[in-house]
C-alpha positions as CSV (number, residue, x, y, z in Angstrom):
1,X,-19.2,-6.1,-4.1
2,X,-15.8,-5.1,-2.7
3,X,-15.8,-2.6,0.1
4,X,-12.7,-0.5,1.0
5,X,-12.8,0.8,4.6
6,X,-10.6,2.1,7.3
7,X,-9.8,-0.9,9.5
8,X,-7.8,-2.1,12.5
9,X,-4.6,-3.9,11.8
10,X,-5.0,-5.7,15.1
11,X,-8.1,-7.6,13.8
12,X,-7.4,-11.4,13.7
13,X,-7.8,-11.9,10.0
14,X,-5.7,-8.8,9.2
15,X,-3.0,-9.9,11.6
16,X,-2.8,-13.3,9.8
17,X,-2.5,-11.6,6.4
18,X,0.2,-9.3,7.7
19,X,2.0,-12.2,9.3
20,X,1.9,-14.0,5.9
21,X,3.2,-10.7,4.3
22,X,6.1,-10.5,6.7
23,X,7.0,-14.2,6.2
24,X,7.1,-13.7,2.4
25,X,9.3,-10.6,2.8
26,X,11.8,-12.5,5.0
27,X,11.7,-15.5,2.6
28,X,12.5,-13.3,-0.5
29,X,14.9,-10.6,1.0
30,X,17.7,-10.5,3.5
31,X,16.4,-9.4,7.0
32,X,18.2,-6.0,6.8
33,X,16.3,-5.3,3.6
34,X,12.8,-6.0,5.0
35,X,10.9,-2.8,5.7
36,X,7.4,-4.2,6.0
37,X,5.5,-3.2,9.2
38,X,3.8,-5.6,11.5
39,X,0.2,-5.1,12.9
40,X,1.5,-3.2,15.9
41,X,3.5,-0.7,13.9
42,X,0.6,-0.2,11.5
43,X,-1.5,1.0,14.5
44,X,0.7,4.1,14.9
45,X,-1.2,7.5,14.8
46,X,0.7,8.7,11.7
47,X,-0.6,5.6,9.7
48,X,-4.0,5.3,8.1
49,X,-4.9,1.6,7.3
50,X,-7.6,0.2,5.0
51,X,-8.8,-3.3,4.1
52,X,-10.7,-4.6,1.1
53,X,-13.5,-7.0,1.9
54,X,-16.2,-8.8,0.0
55,X,-19.1,-10.2,2.0
56,X,-17.0,-9.7,5.1
57,X,-14.1,-11.8,3.8
58,X,-10.7,-10.1,3.8
59,X,-9.2,-9.6,0.3
60,X,-6.3,-7.2,1.0
61,X,-4.9,-4.2,2.9
62,X,-2.9,-1.1,2.4
63,X,-1.7,1.9,4.4
64,X,-0.6,5.5,4.2
65,X,2.2,6.7,6.5
66,X,2.6,10.4,6.9
67,X,6.3,11.4,6.5
68,X,5.9,15.2,6.6
69,X,3.1,17.6,6.0
70,X,3.6,17.3,2.3
71,X,4.8,13.7,1.9
72,X,3.5,10.2,2.5
73,X,4.6,6.6,2.1
74,X,2.6,3.6,0.9
75,X,3.0,0.7,3.3
76,X,1.8,-2.9,3.6
77,X,0.0,-3.4,0.3
78,X,-1.0,-7.0,0.3
79,X,-3.8,-9.1,-1.2
80,X,-4.9,-12.6,-0.4
81,X,-4.1,-15.4,-2.9
82,X,-7.8,-15.6,-3.7
83,X,-8.0,-11.9,-4.5
84,X,-5.0,-11.7,-6.9
85,X,-5.9,-10.8,-10.4
86,X,-9.2,-9.3,-9.4
87,X,-8.1,-5.6,-9.2
88,X,-8.1,-5.5,-5.4
89,X,-4.6,-4.0,-5.3
90,X,-5.6,-1.3,-7.7
91,X,-8.7,-0.5,-5.6
92,X,-6.5,-0.2,-2.4
93,X,-3.8,1.8,-4.2
94,X,-6.5,4.2,-5.5
95,X,-7.9,4.6,-2.0
96,X,-4.4,5.5,-0.6
97,X,-3.7,7.9,-3.4
98,X,-7.1,9.6,-3.1
99,X,-6.6,10.0,0.7
100,X,-3.1,11.5,0.1
101,X,-4.7,14.0,-2.3
102,X,-7.5,14.8,0.1
103,X,-4.8,15.5,2.7
104,X,-3.1,17.8,0.2
105,X,0.1,15.8,0.2
106,X,2.4,16.8,-2.6
107,X,4.3,13.5,-3.0
108,X,3.9,9.8,-2.3
109,X,6.8,7.4,-1.9
110,X,7.1,3.7,-1.6
111,X,9.8,1.0,-1.1
112,X,9.4,-2.4,-2.7
113,X,11.7,-5.3,-3.4
114,X,14.0,-5.7,-6.4
115,X,13.6,-9.4,-6.7
116,X,11.4,-11.1,-9.3
117,X,8.8,-11.8,-6.6
118,X,8.0,-8.1,-6.5
119,X,7.6,-7.6,-10.3
120,X,3.8,-7.5,-10.2
121,X,3.9,-4.8,-7.5
122,X,6.4,-2.7,-9.4
123,X,4.2,-3.0,-12.5
124,X,1.1,-1.9,-10.6
125,X,2.9,1.2,-9.3
126,X,4.3,2.1,-12.7
127,X,0.8,1.8,-14.2
128,X,-0.4,4.4,-11.8
129,X,2.4,6.9,-12.6
130,X,5.1,6.0,-10.0
131,X,8.6,6.3,-11.2
132,X,12.0,5.2,-9.7
133,X,13.6,7.6,-7.3
134,X,16.5,7.7,-4.9
135,X,16.1,6.5,-1.3
136,X,13.8,8.7,0.8
137,X,13.2,9.3,4.5
138,X,15.5,7.0,6.5
139,X,16.1,4.5,3.7
140,X,19.6,3.9,2.3
141,X,20.7,2.5,-1.0
142,X,20.0,-1.3,-1.0
143,X,20.3,-3.7,-4.0
144,X,17.2,-5.5,-2.7
145,X,15.1,-2.3,-2.7
146,X,13.4,-0.3,-5.4
147,X,12.2,3.2,-4.4
148,X,9.4,4.9,-6.3
149,X,7.6,8.2,-6.1
150,X,4.5,10.0,-7.5
151,X,3.9,13.7,-7.6
152,X,0.4,14.6,-6.4
153,X,0.4,18.3,-7.1
154,X,-2.2,18.2,-9.9
155,X,-5.0,18.5,-7.3
156,X,-7.2,15.8,-8.8
157,X,-8.5,12.7,-7.2
158,X,-8.4,9.3,-9.0
159,X,-11.6,8.4,-10.7
160,X,-13.2,5.1,-9.7
161,X,-15.6,5.4,-12.7
162,X,-14.0,2.4,-14.4
163,X,-13.8,0.3,-11.2
164,X,-17.1,-1.5,-10.9
165,X,-17.9,-3.1,-7.6
166,X,-16.1,-0.6,-5.4
167,X,-17.8,0.9,-2.4
168,X,-16.0,3.1,0.0
169,X,-16.9,3.3,3.6
170,X,-16.1,6.3,5.8
171,X,-12.5,7.6,5.4
């Protein structure tokens, strides 16, 4: 069973996954176009961080960064190679979206890459209602970035009914 819980980005296995994430970002995008956060930055008070684990083994992570009282940004969505294709990213994204709704945020944003490497991520976000948007917060136009947004003003939470094997720990 996959368990999604708040976690510490400083944990050793999480740090290794985030280091891998950053290495892939720098391998696929120019340095000035890499906006991924390291484990230290993900420990900031305005960021909520979750991991997905199965029998204690790390499967992935995701975070919600508060931008304003009404807006948040999805950060550091990453799954391990062994977890890919198992719906782990969907479970993590659902957790982040539900948390944003519980906090009564009105809008979620994200930045991802424009390269082919990021196509699965862009498809995931589009399947969950995200659409392209102009740069937000401190971002600027960049041919290596795609900016997406989702309005959350419907007041409903995502339903995990069709997601078997999901358990949520304390938010």
